[in-house]
C-alpha positions as CSV (number, residue, x, y, z in Angstrom):
1,M,-6.8,5.4,-15.4
2,A,-5.6,6.1,-11.9
3,K,-3.0,8.8,-11.6
4,K,0.1,7.5,-9.7
5,K,1.3,9.4,-6.7
6,E,5.0,10.4,-6.6
7,V,6.7,8.2,-4.0
8,V,8.6,10.3,-1.5
9,R,11.3,8.2,0.3
10,G,11.2,8.5,4.0
11,Q,7.5,9.3,4.1
12,R,5.7,7.4,6.9
13,H,2.3,5.7,6.9
14,A,0.1,3.6,9.2
15,C,0.1,-0.2,9.2
16,P,-3.2,-1.4,7.8
17,F,-3.5,-4.0,10.7
18,C,-2.3,-2.3,13.9
19,D,-2.2,1.4,12.8
20,A,1.4,1.7,13.9
21,E,3.6,4.1,11.9
22,I,5.7,2.4,9.3
23,A,8.3,3.7,6.8
24,E,7.0,3.6,3.2
25,A,8.6,0.7,1.3
26,A,11.3,0.3,3.9
27,F,10.1,-3.2,5.0
28,P,7.6,-5.7,3.6
29,Y,6.1,-5.9,7.0
30,C,5.2,-3.7,10.0
31,E,8.0,-3.7,12.6
32,A,5.5,-3.2,15.4
33,C,3.2,-6.2,14.8
34,G,4.9,-8.2,12.0
35,F,1.9,-7.9,9.6
36,R,3.0,-8.3,5.9
37,T,2.4,-5.4,3.7
38,V,3.0,-4.7,0.0
39,P,3.2,-1.4,-1.8
40,C,0.2,-0.6,-4.0
41,P,1.1,-0.6,-7.7
42,G,-1.2,2.4,-8.2
43,C,-0.3,4.8,-5.4
44,G,2.7,3.2,-3.6
45,L,1.1,3.2,-0.2
46,P,1.4,0.1,2.1
47,V,-1.5,-2.3,1.7
48,A,-2.3,-5.6,3.5
49,S,-0.9,-8.4,1.4
50,L,-4.3,-10.2,1.3
51,R,-6.3,-7.3,-0.1
52,E,-7.6,-7.5,-3.6
53,D,-7.9,-3.8,-4.0
54,C,-6.2,-0.7,-2.5
55,P,-8.2,1.0,0.2
56,H,-6.4,4.3,-0.7
57,C,-6.8,4.6,-4.5
58,G,-9.0,1.6,-5.5
59,A,-6.3,0.0,-7.7
60,D,-6.6,-3.8,-8.4
61,M,-3.7,-5.3,-6.4
62,K,-3.8,-8.5,-8.6
63,K,-3.7,-6.7,-12.0
64,G,-0.8,-4.3,-11.6
65,G,-2.7,-1.2,-10.4
66,A,-5.6,-0.9,-12.8
67,V,-8.5,0.8,-11.0
68,K,-11.5,-1.5,-10.7
69,G,-14.6,-0.4,-12.6
70,G,-12.7,2.3,-14.5
């Protein structure tokens, strides 16, 4: 089972589409390019809304954060 990261408010991350800096969980999209993001249920980092798995922790985006193959 994946260990969840503690979400720190105000932490910033890169948009998965344009790589612009975005505030974690502040908006459901990137302010720079408008790309829709969703927080990963496993690690809380922003992930492209069309992804089936998180590129950061491998969590299954469709199944509430369970790590695929684990």
